[in-house]
N, C-alpha and C positions, 0 to 999 in steps of 0.2 A: 702360429696358430693361437697363441695366447694361453693365459692361465684359465683354468676352470674354477669358478667360484662355487660357493655353497648354494646359491640360487640355481645355477645350472645343474648341479648334482640333484637337487630336489626335483627339478622339472624332469630330468632323465628318469629318475626312480618312479615318479608319478606316471610317466608314459609307459614304462615297463610294466607297472602294476595294471594299467588299463589294458595293455596288449595281451599279457600272459595270465593275469589273475594272480592273486596272492598265494595260491597253493602251488603254482608251477614254478615260481621263482626259486625256492629252495632246491627243487629238483634240477633246474637248469644250472644253478651254482654247483651242485654236487657233480653233475656231469662234466662241467668245465674243469673242476678240481681234479677229477679222476683222469681226464684227458691230459692235463698239464703234468700230473704225476707220472703217467705212462710215458709221455714224451721225454721227460727228464731221465727216467729210468732207461729208456732206449738210447738216449744220447750218451749216457755213462757206459753203456755196453753191458749192463746187468741183465742181459737176456737169459732165458732158461737154457738148459743143455740141448733142447730141441733144435735151436738155431745153430749150434756148434757141430752138429752131425754132418 
């Protein structure tokens, strides 16, 4: 697939800003971060007592 250089990253970020707008990108990043955190927590088995009943 090859290495991604700085030029490619700049182009991808520019396209994301055009598609979603500057205000939506932090919200998207926050949602992705929360999803990853939730996934990791689920994989560890740190679920609440509700699932153990």
